[in-house]
C-alpha atoms as a printed R data frame, in Angstrom:
    type eleno elety resid chain resno      x       y       z
1   ATOM     1    CA   UNK     A     1 -0.142  -0.093   0.040
2   ATOM     2    CA   UNK     A     2  0.775   3.689  -0.655
3   ATOM     3    CA   UNK     A     3 -0.255   7.043   0.153
4   ATOM     4    CA   UNK     A     4 -0.225   9.868  -2.440
5   ATOM     5    CA   UNK     A     5  0.425  13.101  -0.575
6   ATOM     6    CA   UNK     A     6 -2.249  15.581  -0.701
7   ATOM     7    CA   UNK     A     7 -0.955  18.903  -1.320
8   ATOM     8    CA   UNK     A     8 -3.735  20.841  -0.745
9   ATOM     9    CA   UNK     A     9 -5.240  19.032   2.482
10  ATOM    10    CA   UNK     A    10 -1.881  18.336   5.183
11  ATOM    11    CA   UNK     A    11 -3.765  18.468   8.068
12  ATOM    12    CA   UNK     A    12 -6.227  16.268   6.377
13  ATOM    13    CA   UNK     A    13 -3.693  13.893   5.912
14  ATOM    14    CA   UNK     A    14 -1.755  13.799   9.053
15  ATOM    15    CA   UNK     A    15 -4.825  13.149  11.276
16  ATOM    16    CA   UNK     A    16 -5.670  10.143   8.910
17  ATOM    17    CA   UNK     A    17 -2.432   9.461   7.814
18  ATOM    18    CA   UNK     A    18 -0.629   8.794  11.620
19  ATOM    19    CA   UNK     A    19 -1.900   5.699  12.494
20  ATOM    20    CA   UNK     A    20 -0.643   3.885   9.235
21  ATOM    21    CA   UNK     A    21  2.936   4.367  10.413
22  ATOM    22    CA   UNK     A    22  3.079   4.213  13.925
23  ATOM    23    CA   UNK     A    23  6.136   3.043  14.294
24  ATOM    24    CA   UNK     A    24  7.066   6.899  13.424
25  ATOM    25    CA   UNK     A    25  4.307   8.586  15.118
26  ATOM    26    CA   UNK     A    26  2.475  11.123  13.535
27  ATOM    27    CA   UNK     A    27  3.336  11.825   9.703
28  ATOM    28    CA   UNK     A    28  5.857  14.997   9.927
29  ATOM    29    CA   UNK     A    29  4.355  16.973   6.612
30  ATOM    30    CA   UNK     A    30  6.639  19.679   7.353
31  ATOM    31    CA   UNK     A    31 10.221  16.832   7.129
32  ATOM    32    CA   UNK     A    32  8.036  15.193   4.115
33  ATOM    33    CA   UNK     A    33  8.387  19.040   2.060
34  ATOM    34    CA   UNK     A    34 11.634  19.944   3.456
35  ATOM    35    CA   UNK     A    35 12.275  16.678   1.454
36  ATOM    36    CA   UNK     A    36 11.224  18.287  -1.389
37  ATOM    37    CA   UNK     A    37 11.873  21.390  -1.737
38  ATOM    38    CA   UNK     A    38 15.884  19.879  -0.986
39  ATOM    39    CA   UNK     A    39 15.512  17.703  -4.179
40  ATOM    40    CA   UNK     A    40 14.378  20.768  -6.015
41  ATOM    41    CA   UNK     A    41 16.972  22.651  -5.187
42  ATOM    42    CA   UNK     A    42 19.721  20.065  -5.714
43  ATOM    43    CA   UNK     A    43 18.180  18.814  -8.756
44  ATOM    44    CA   UNK     A    44 18.701  22.771  -9.998
45  ATOM    45    CA   UNK     A    45 21.942  23.383  -8.746
46  ATOM    46    CA   UNK     A    46 22.670  20.672 -10.404
47  ATOM    47    CA   UNK     A    47 21.253  21.619 -14.185
48  ATOM    48    CA   UNK     A    48 18.477  19.391 -14.652
49  ATOM    49    CA   UNK     A    49 15.838  19.939 -17.087
50  ATOM    50    CA   UNK     A    50 12.859  22.162 -15.085
51  ATOM    51    CA   UNK     A    51 10.239  19.942 -16.648
52  ATOM    52    CA   UNK     A    52 11.720  16.854 -15.247
53  ATOM    53    CA   UNK     A    53 12.107  18.380 -12.061
54  ATOM    54    CA   UNK     A    54  8.352  18.750 -12.065
55  ATOM    55    CA   UNK     A    55  7.059  15.402 -12.812
56  ATOM    56    CA   UNK     A    56  9.745  14.364 -10.356
57  ATOM    57    CA   UNK     A    57  7.683  16.381  -6.988
58  ATOM    58    CA   UNK     A    58  4.476  15.950  -8.829
59  ATOM    59    CA   UNK     A    59  2.923  14.466  -7.008
60  ATOM    60    CA   UNK     A    60  5.028  11.946  -4.771
61  ATOM    61    CA   UNK     A    61  3.463   8.956  -2.169
62  ATOM    62    CA   UNK     A    62  4.951   8.402   0.858
63  ATOM    63    CA   UNK     A    63  5.265   3.989   0.853
64  ATOM    64    CA   UNK     A    64  5.196   2.478   4.300
65  ATOM    65    CA   UNK     A    65  5.881  -1.267   2.525
66  ATOM    66    CA   UNK     A    66  9.944   0.010   2.081
67  ATOM    67    CA   UNK     A    67 10.015   1.581   4.717
68  ATOM    68    CA   UNK     A    68  9.419  -1.590   6.518
69  ATOM    69    CA   UNK     A    69 11.397  -3.505   4.390
70  ATOM    70    CA   UNK     A    70 14.514  -1.397   5.094
71  ATOM    71    CA   UNK     A    71 14.778  -1.435   8.784
72  ATOM    72    CA   UNK     A    72 13.510  -5.352   8.429
73  ATOM    73    CA   UNK     A    73 15.962  -6.857   6.203
74  ATOM    74    CA   UNK     A    74 16.769 -10.247   7.062
75  ATOM    75    CA   UNK     A    75 20.046 -12.170   7.889
76  ATOM    76    CA   UNK     A    76 21.232 -14.520   5.063
77  ATOM    77    CA   UNK     A    77 20.316 -17.898   6.216
78  ATOM    78    CA   UNK     A    78 20.713 -20.318   3.787
79  ATOM    79    CA   UNK     A    79 23.093 -22.705   3.493
80  ATOM    80    CA   UNK     A    80 24.777 -23.043   0.521
81  ATOM    81    CA   UNK     A    81 23.739 -26.101  -1.058
82  ATOM    82    CA   UNK     A    82 20.105 -24.440  -0.707
83  ATOM    83    CA   UNK     A    83 21.373 -21.046  -1.789
84  ATOM    84    CA   UNK     A    84 23.149 -22.753  -4.974
85  ATOM    85    CA   UNK     A    85 19.801 -25.013  -5.556
86  ATOM    86    CA   UNK     A    86 16.902 -21.908  -5.427
87  ATOM    87    CA   UNK     A    87 20.151 -19.947  -7.378
88  ATOM    88    CA   UNK     A    88 21.263 -22.771 -10.278
89  ATOM    89    CA   UNK     A    89 17.678 -24.603 -10.430
90  ATOM    90    CA   UNK     A    90 17.378 -27.037 -13.809
91  ATOM    91    CA   UNK     A    91 14.921 -24.401 -14.541
92  ATOM    92    CA   UNK     A    92 17.202 -21.567 -14.575
93  ATOM    93    CA   UNK     A    93 19.589 -22.806 -16.811
94  ATOM    94    CA   UNK     A    94 17.118 -24.402 -19.740
95  ATOM    95    CA   UNK     A    95 16.200 -20.785 -19.401
96  ATOM    96    CA   UNK     A    96 19.470 -19.413 -20.134
97  ATOM    97    CA   UNK     A    97 19.968 -22.237 -22.582
98  ATOM    98    CA   UNK     A    98 16.786 -21.012 -24.268
99  ATOM    99    CA   UNK     A    99 17.375 -17.079 -24.302
100 ATOM   100    CA   UNK     A   100 21.243 -17.743 -25.539
101 ATOM   101    CA   UNK     A   101 19.734 -19.605 -28.323
102 ATOM   102    CA   UNK     A   102 17.302 -16.259 -29.199
103 ATOM   103    CA   UNK     A   103 19.975 -13.734 -28.883
104 ATOM   104    CA   UNK     A   104 22.555 -15.440 -30.208
105 ATOM   105    CA   UNK     A   105 23.588 -12.079 -32.338
106 ATOM   106    CA   UNK     A   106 23.653  -9.678 -29.068
107 ATOM   107    CA   UNK     A   107 25.589 -11.926 -26.999
108 ATOM   108    CA   UNK     A   108 28.121 -12.371 -29.468
109 ATOM   109    CA   UNK     A   109 28.626  -8.691 -30.122
110 ATOM   110    CA   UNK     A   110 28.942  -7.688 -26.561
111 ATOM   111    CA   UNK     A   111 31.228 -10.664 -26.202
112 ATOM   112    CA   UNK     A   112 33.675  -8.878 -29.167
113 ATOM   113    CA   UNK     A   113 33.404  -5.533 -27.681
114 ATOM   114    CA   UNK     A   114 33.329  -6.014 -23.695
115 ATOM   115    CA   UNK     A   115 35.211  -9.387 -23.730
116 ATOM   116    CA   UNK     A   116 32.399 -11.513 -21.375
117 ATOM   117    CA   UNK     A   117 31.892 -14.226 -22.065
118 ATOM   118    CA   UNK     A   118 28.115 -14.916 -23.091
119 ATOM   119    CA   UNK     A   119 27.546 -17.712 -21.026
120 ATOM   120    CA   UNK     A   120 28.640 -15.030 -18.005
121 ATOM   121    CA   UNK     A   121 26.555 -12.724 -19.042
122 ATOM   122    CA   UNK     A   122 23.689 -15.267 -19.436
123 ATOM   123    CA   UNK     A   123 24.708 -16.368 -15.512
124 ATOM   124    CA   UNK     A   124 24.090 -12.196 -14.326
125 ATOM   125    CA   UNK     A   125 21.179 -11.626 -16.087
126 ATOM   126    CA   UNK     A   126 19.970 -15.554 -14.557
127 ATOM   127    CA   UNK     A   127 20.527 -14.145 -11.265
128 ATOM   128    CA   UNK     A   128 19.362 -10.501 -11.382
129 ATOM   129    CA   UNK     A   129 15.806 -10.905 -13.140
130 ATOM   130    CA   UNK     A   130 15.649 -14.341 -14.169
131 ATOM   131    CA   UNK     A   131 16.472 -13.563 -17.918
132 ATOM   132    CA   UNK     A   132 13.593 -10.217 -17.221
133 ATOM   133    CA   UNK     A   133 10.668 -12.400 -15.810
134 ATOM   134    CA   UNK     A   134 11.001 -10.642 -12.700
135 ATOM   135    CA   UNK     A   135  9.523  -7.288 -12.911
136 ATOM   136    CA   UNK     A   136  9.668  -4.620 -10.315
137 ATOM   137    CA   UNK     A   137  7.024  -2.878  -9.040
138 ATOM   138    CA   UNK     A   138  7.545   0.405  -7.283
139 ATOM   139    CA   UNK     A   139  7.996   3.636  -9.327
140 ATOM   140    CA   UNK     A   140 11.262   4.581  -8.085
141 ATOM   141    CA   UNK     A   141 10.930   9.014  -8.099
142 ATOM   142    CA   UNK     A   142  8.379   7.875  -5.112
143 ATOM   143    CA   UNK     A   143 10.597   4.671  -3.576
144 ATOM   144    CA   UNK     A   144 13.924   7.558  -3.089
145 ATOM   145    CA   UNK     A   145 11.512  10.201  -1.610
146 ATOM   146    CA   UNK     A   146 10.194   7.592   1.002
147 ATOM   147    CA   UNK     A   147 13.608   6.263   1.620
148 ATOM   148    CA   UNK     A   148 14.876   9.929   2.161
149 ATOM   149    CA   UNK     A   149 12.139  10.677   4.244
150 ATOM   150    CA   UNK     A   150 12.607   8.282   6.595
151 ATOM   151    CA   UNK     A   151 16.278   9.082   6.796
152 ATOM   152    CA   UNK     A   152 19.263   6.185   7.852
153 ATOM   153    CA   UNK     A   153 20.087   6.287   4.384
154 ATOM   154    CA   UNK     A   154 18.603  10.036   3.296
155 ATOM   155    CA   UNK     A   155 22.285  11.399   1.306
156 ATOM   156    CA   UNK     A   156 23.153   7.753  -0.364
157 ATOM   157    CA   UNK     A   157 19.248   7.601  -1.616
158 ATOM   158    CA   UNK     A   158 19.376  11.323  -2.835
159 ATOM   159    CA   UNK     A   159 22.367  10.844  -4.426
160 ATOM   160    CA   UNK     A   160 20.157   8.006  -6.621
161 ATOM   161    CA   UNK     A   161 17.322  10.394  -7.140
162 ATOM   162    CA   UNK     A   162 19.389  12.435  -8.634
163 ATOM   163    CA   UNK     A   163 21.069  10.131 -11.016
164 ATOM   164    CA   UNK     A   164 17.872   8.881 -11.717
165 ATOM   165    CA   UNK     A   165 16.404  12.553 -12.931
166 ATOM   166    CA   UNK     A   166 19.629  13.139 -14.809
167 ATOM   167    CA   UNK     A   167 19.212  10.410 -16.651
168 ATOM   168    CA   UNK     A   168 15.508  10.473 -17.587
169 ATOM   169    CA   UNK     A   169 16.283  13.893 -18.564
170 ATOM   170    CA   UNK     A   170 18.724  12.957 -20.992
171 ATOM   171    CA   UNK     A   171 17.727   9.845 -22.217
172 ATOM   172    CA   UNK     A   172 14.539  11.618 -22.679
173 ATOM   173    CA   UNK     A   173 12.925   9.126 -20.339
174 ATOM   174    CA   UNK     A   174  9.442   9.554 -18.182
175 ATOM   175    CA   UNK     A   175 10.842   9.460 -15.148
176 ATOM   176    CA   UNK     A   176  7.717   8.602 -13.930
177 ATOM   177    CA   UNK     A   177  7.040   5.308 -14.993
178 ATOM   178    CA   UNK     A   178 10.949   3.942 -14.146
179 ATOM   179    CA   UNK     A   179  9.871   1.804 -12.009
180 ATOM   180    CA   UNK     A   180 12.814  -0.980  -9.783
181 ATOM   181    CA   UNK     A   181 13.130  -2.798  -6.339
182 ATOM   182    CA   UNK     A   182 12.240  -0.774  -3.493
183 ATOM   183    CA   UNK     A   183 16.175   0.050  -2.851
184 ATOM   184    CA   UNK     A   184 16.378   1.691  -6.262
185 ATOM   185    CA   UNK     A   185 17.862  -1.748  -9.003
186 ATOM   186    CA   UNK     A   186 15.896  -1.602 -11.966
187 ATOM   187    CA   UNK     A   187 16.429  -3.536 -15.450
188 ATOM   188    CA   UNK     A   188 17.641  -6.955 -16.343
189 ATOM   189    CA   UNK     A   189 20.382  -6.115 -14.454
190 ATOM   190    CA   UNK     A   190 19.582  -4.810 -11.242
191 ATOM   191    CA   UNK     A   191 21.670  -1.722 -11.440
192 ATOM   192    CA   UNK     A   192 20.932   1.520  -9.447
193 ATOM   193    CA   UNK     A   193 21.097   4.956 -11.186
194 ATOM   194    CA   UNK     A   194 24.700   6.233  -9.667
195 ATOM   195    CA   UNK     A   195 25.701   2.366 -11.650
196 ATOM   196    CA   UNK     A   196 23.529   3.570 -14.642
197 ATOM   197    CA   UNK     A   197 24.964   6.324 -14.747
198 ATOM   198    CA   UNK     A   198 28.773   5.289 -14.841
199 ATOM   199    CA   UNK     A   199 28.527   1.971 -17.008
200 ATOM   200    CA   UNK     A   200 25.233   2.829 -18.623
201 ATOM   201    CA   UNK     A   201 25.831   2.188 -22.462
202 ATOM   202    CA   UNK     A   202 23.161   2.429 -25.690
203 ATOM   203    CA   UNK     A   203 22.972  -1.331 -27.007
204 ATOM   204    CA   UNK     A   204 20.645  -0.722 -29.343
205 ATOM   205    CA   UNK     A   205 21.494   2.384 -31.370
206 ATOM   206    CA   UNK     A   206 18.612   4.549 -31.040
207 ATOM   207    CA   UNK     A   207 20.311   6.962 -29.247
208 ATOM   208    CA   UNK     A   208 19.195   6.731 -25.622
209 ATOM   209    CA   UNK     A   209 20.086   4.322 -22.995
210 ATOM   210    CA   UNK     A   210 16.989   2.848 -21.610
211 ATOM   211    CA   UNK     A   211 18.134  -0.807 -19.729
212 ATOM   212    CA   UNK     A   212 14.503  -1.852 -18.607
213 ATOM   213    CA   UNK     A   213 13.381  -1.682 -21.628
214 ATOM   214    CA   UNK     A   214 15.816  -2.572 -23.747
215 ATOM   215    CA   UNK     A   215 17.864  -5.915 -23.838
216 ATOM   216    CA   UNK     A   216 21.195  -4.835 -25.917
217 ATOM   217    CA   UNK     A   217 20.569  -1.429 -23.720
218 ATOM   218    CA   UNK     A   218 21.402  -4.101 -20.804
219 ATOM   219    CA   UNK     A   219 23.400  -6.125 -22.143
220 ATOM   220    CA   UNK     A   220 26.127  -3.652 -23.065
221 ATOM   221    CA   UNK     A   221 25.236  -1.945 -20.294
222 ATOM   222    CA   UNK     A   222 26.418  -5.742 -18.120
223 ATOM   223    CA   UNK     A   223 29.220  -5.619 -20.405
224 ATOM   224    CA   UNK     A   224 30.804  -2.288 -19.938
225 ATOM   225    CA   UNK     A   225 30.505  -2.520 -16.277
226 ATOM   226    CA   UNK     A   226 32.087  -5.866 -16.061
227 ATOM   227    CA   UNK     A   227 34.796  -4.992 -18.461
228 ATOM   228    CA   UNK     A   228 35.212  -2.189 -16.307
229 ATOM   229    CA   UNK     A   229 35.394  -4.564 -13.232
230 ATOM   230    CA   UNK     A   230 38.739  -5.852 -15.605
231 ATOM   231    CA   UNK     A   231 36.863  -9.209 -15.995
232 ATOM   232    CA   UNK     A   232 39.067 -12.206 -18.002
233 ATOM   233    CA   UNK     A   233 37.472 -13.311 -20.455
234 ATOM   234    CA   UNK     A   234 39.655 -16.187 -20.207
235 ATOM   235    CA   UNK     A   235 40.037 -16.803 -16.383
236 ATOM   236    CA   UNK     A   236 37.999 -19.559 -14.788
237 ATOM   237    CA   UNK     A   237 35.454 -18.213 -11.273
238 ATOM   238    CA   UNK     A   238 35.913 -21.043  -9.476
239 ATOM   239    CA   UNK     A   239 37.222 -24.375  -9.210
240 ATOM   240    CA   UNK     A   240 35.946 -27.496  -7.367
241 ATOM   241    CA   UNK     A   241 38.130 -29.271  -4.314
242 ATOM   242    CA   UNK     A   242 37.864 -31.093  -1.694
243 ATOM   243    CA   UNK     A   243 39.700 -31.010   1.955
244 ATOM   244    CA   UNK     A   244 40.359 -33.399   4.519
245 ATOM   245    CA   UNK     A   245 38.384 -33.572   7.532
246 ATOM   246    CA   UNK     A   246 40.306 -31.442   9.552
247 ATOM   247    CA   UNK     A   247 41.635 -29.127   6.684
248 ATOM   248    CA   UNK     A   248 41.539 -25.472   8.751
249 ATOM   249    CA   UNK     A   249 38.626 -23.513   8.982
250 ATOM   250    CA   UNK     A   250 39.719 -21.097   9.640
251 ATOM   251    CA   UNK     A   251 41.267 -20.003   5.968
252 ATOM   252    CA   UNK     A   252 38.086 -21.014   4.334
253 ATOM   253    CA   UNK     A   253 36.644 -17.281   3.825
254 ATOM   254    CA   UNK     A   254 38.434 -17.044   0.732
255 ATOM   255    CA   UNK     A   255 41.037 -14.052   1.832
256 ATOM   256    CA   UNK     A   256 43.724 -16.713   2.563
257 ATOM   257    CA   UNK     A   257 45.323 -17.038  -1.183
258 ATOM   258    CA   UNK     A   258 47.603 -19.654  -2.409
259 ATOM   259    CA   UNK     A   259 48.682 -21.336  -5.851
260 ATOM   260    CA   UNK     A   260 48.072 -24.521  -6.462
261 ATOM   261    CA   UNK     A   261 50.828 -25.919  -5.857
262 ATOM   262    CA   UNK     A   262 51.084 -24.761  -1.710
263 ATOM   263    CA   UNK     A   263 46.982 -25.603  -1.770
264 ATOM   264    CA   UNK     A   264 47.931 -29.075  -3.051
265 ATOM   265    CA   UNK     A   265 50.263 -29.741  -0.405
266 ATOM   266    CA   UNK     A   266 47.424 -28.525   2.112
267 ATOM   267    CA   UNK     A   267 45.703 -31.904   0.767
268 ATOM   268    CA   UNK     A   268 43.353 -30.246  -1.179
269 ATOM   269    CA   UNK     A   269 42.514 -32.107  -3.898
270 ATOM   270    CA   UNK     A   270 39.597 -32.206  -7.315
271 ATOM   271    CA   UNK     A   271 36.354 -33.713  -6.556
272 ATOM   272    CA   UNK     A   272 37.466 -37.802  -7.462
273 ATOM   273    CA   UNK     A   273 40.581 -37.411  -5.229
274 ATOM   274    CA   UNK     A   274 43.474 -36.758  -7.501
275 ATOM   275    CA   UNK     A   275 45.870 -34.188  -7.404
276 ATOM   276    CA   UNK     A   276 45.317 -30.378  -8.263
277 ATOM   277    CA   UNK     A   277 47.238 -29.406 -10.924
278 ATOM   278    CA   UNK     A   278 50.257 -27.923 -10.381
279 ATOM   279    CA   UNK     A   279 49.490 -24.793 -11.494
280 ATOM   280    CA   UNK     A   280 51.068 -21.312 -10.083
281 ATOM   281    CA   UNK     A   281 48.057 -19.397 -10.188
282 ATOM   282    CA   UNK     A   282 47.120 -17.912  -7.031
283 ATOM   283    CA   UNK     A   283 43.590 -18.635  -6.014
284 ATOM   284    CA   UNK     A   284 41.479 -18.422  -2.435
285 ATOM   285    CA   UNK     A   285 39.435 -20.831  -0.282
286 ATOM   286    CA   UNK     A   286 36.161 -20.704   0.189
287 ATOM   287    CA   UNK     A   287 33.634 -22.853   1.916
288 ATOM   288    CA   UNK     A   288 30.763 -23.175   3.864
289 ATOM   289    CA   UNK     A   289 31.665 -23.200   7.549
290 ATOM   290    CA   UNK     A   290 28.405 -22.913   9.483
291 ATOM   291    CA   UNK     A   291 27.330 -26.350   7.477
292 ATOM   292    CA   UNK     A   292 30.644 -27.862   8.215
293 ATOM   293    CA   UNK     A   293 30.472 -26.742  12.108
294 ATOM   294    CA   UNK     A   294 26.703 -28.202  11.912
295 ATOM   295    CA   UNK     A   295 27.925 -31.229   9.911
296 ATOM   296    CA   UNK     A   296 30.669 -32.065  13.208
297 ATOM   297    CA   UNK     A   297 28.560 -31.130  15.951
298 ATOM   298    CA   UNK     A   298 26.035 -34.684  14.986
299 ATOM   299    CA   UNK     A   299 29.406 -36.316  13.996
300 ATOM   300    CA   UNK     A   300 30.296 -39.604  15.977
301 ATOM   301    CA   UNK     A   301 32.657 -39.517  17.658
302 ATOM   302    CA   UNK     A   302 35.213 -42.301  18.933
303 ATOM   303    CA   UNK     A   303 36.235 -41.526  22.924
304 ATOM   304    CA   UNK     A   304 38.486 -44.803  22.879
305 ATOM   305    CA   UNK     A   305 39.745 -47.665  20.562
306 ATOM   306    CA   UNK     A   306 37.896 -49.602  23.997
307 ATOM   307    CA   UNK     A   307 34.229 -48.147  23.360
308 ATOM   308    CA   UNK     A   308 33.818 -48.145  19.618
309 ATOM   309    CA   UNK     A   309 34.362 -51.006  16.845
310 ATOM   310    CA   UNK     A   310 35.778 -49.358  13.204
311 ATOM   311    CA   UNK     A   311 32.647 -50.388  12.273
312 ATOM   312    CA   UNK     A   312 30.624 -48.408  14.811
313 ATOM   313    CA   UNK     A   313 31.430 -44.973  13.491
314 ATOM   314    CA   UNK     A   314 31.317 -43.250  10.252
315 ATOM   315    CA   UNK     A   315 34.250 -41.717   8.356
316 ATOM   316    CA   UNK     A   316 34.378 -37.703   8.471
317 ATOM   317    CA   UNK     A   317 33.217 -37.154   5.636
318 ATOM   318    CA   UNK     A   318 35.815 -34.537   3.282
319 ATOM   319    CA   UNK     A   319 34.759 -30.840   2.632
320 ATOM   320    CA   UNK     A   320 33.390 -29.652  -0.681
321 ATOM   321    CA   UNK     A   321 34.687 -26.357  -1.341
322 ATOM   322    CA   UNK     A   322 35.884 -23.728  -3.838
323 ATOM   323    CA   UNK     A   323 39.182 -22.249  -5.047
324 ATOM   324    CA   UNK     A   324 38.558 -18.866  -6.043
325 ATOM   325    CA   UNK     A   325 40.262 -16.938  -9.081
326 ATOM   326    CA   UNK     A   326 40.769 -13.596  -9.352
327 ATOM   327    CA   UNK     A   327 37.748 -13.853 -11.824
328 ATOM   328    CA   UNK     A   328 35.494 -13.947  -8.240
329 ATOM   329    CA   UNK     A   329 36.568 -11.510  -6.554
330 ATOM   330    CA   UNK     A   330 36.018  -8.976  -9.510
331 ATOM   331    CA   UNK     A   331 31.930 -10.550  -9.261
332 ATOM   332    CA   UNK     A   332 31.885  -9.206  -5.476
333 ATOM   333    CA   UNK     A   333 32.163  -5.867  -6.472
334 ATOM   334    CA   UNK     A   334 28.958  -6.264  -8.370
335 ATOM   335    CA   UNK     A   335 27.643  -7.506  -5.270
336 ATOM   336    CA   UNK     A   336 29.701  -8.476  -1.698
337 ATOM   337    CA   UNK     A   337 28.387 -12.195  -1.713
338 ATOM   338    CA   UNK     A   338 30.816 -15.009  -2.030
339 ATOM   339    CA   UNK     A   339 27.373 -16.782  -2.180
340 ATOM   340    CA   UNK     A   340 25.843 -15.152  -5.111
341 ATOM   341    CA   UNK     A   341 29.768 -15.009  -7.186
342 ATOM   342    CA   UNK     A   342 29.698 -18.731  -6.960
343 ATOM   343    CA   UNK     A   343 26.086 -18.956  -7.911
344 ATOM   344    CA   UNK     A   344 27.602 -17.130 -11.089
345 ATOM   345    CA   UNK     A   345 30.170 -19.454 -11.842
346 ATOM   346    CA   UNK     A   346 27.893 -22.791 -11.454
347 ATOM   347    CA   UNK     A   347 25.462 -21.094 -13.690
348 ATOM   348    CA   UNK     A   348 27.972 -19.771 -16.305
349 ATOM   349    CA   UNK     A   349 29.803 -23.298 -16.418
350 ATOM   350    CA   UNK     A   350 25.848 -25.185 -16.834
351 ATOM   351    CA   UNK     A   351 25.707 -22.104 -19.334
352 ATOM   352    CA   UNK     A   352 28.781 -22.854 -21.774
353 ATOM   353    CA   UNK     A   353 27.153 -26.002 -23.616
């Protein structure tokens, strides 16, 4: 539910609206007006056209559900296997392969111009919007103004709104028709406005950048962003390995980096138990340490040789893990989540063929 602010009946609005935002108390119309005035002043000073400013401030809505979302972001609780089960599903892989067949020329152009393999572009597209199937519902002008009013990150969302206004102005877009997530991500690859301002590209040569309605613009913008992050075309993202059950959990966070040779000397092997390739490439190592700790908690322990026969206690299972290449850390500049970066790597691998 959202509430359109009637500029002519502020007193009535306060009495009706107060109960809807009880967690803040009575709605502060003076603060709302101050936010709108700040927007007008800042936009004018940054030479945004009067028409875009007027359209932005024409009739903004306060959206309580967005404030609730901002205040109640839940802690990430899925295990890595659960997360991969949701994000790298058979359906998503199948759809990605269909999209690869549907857009061969566009994917090829993106790869040739920016050096980003088509399976990597497809993986990001699938993760961010399920290949465009997930449609964002929030009018971004109202979303940003709501979050500015709420105040927790007023400066950040002010920058996003001003960037959006510049985008609409430059590309002749109707700003109130631009929709995104409650936090401002938009389009096929879920760019926030400041990211779009920096990396947006006109991929279909129509003279403007529209990453919501143009797949060409969206793909070229994503390719440009990854290219600027330093993507290495011929470099993998992840390499699946197994570790001995007693491997030091402290270094399974991706921050400790060693060569393949050094990891091999510490007992890291291929998935089938064979030795790692003896490369000098320096990589990190990541595993789901919380899941390992939970497994260890329920793993039967042998107290003494006399208490148990060998048959009574199952051997400790090996630990599944990932060696992480520099491209992995480039993904984390896009989304600072190791689980997300692993999912991109897994999905990209499945979309090679």
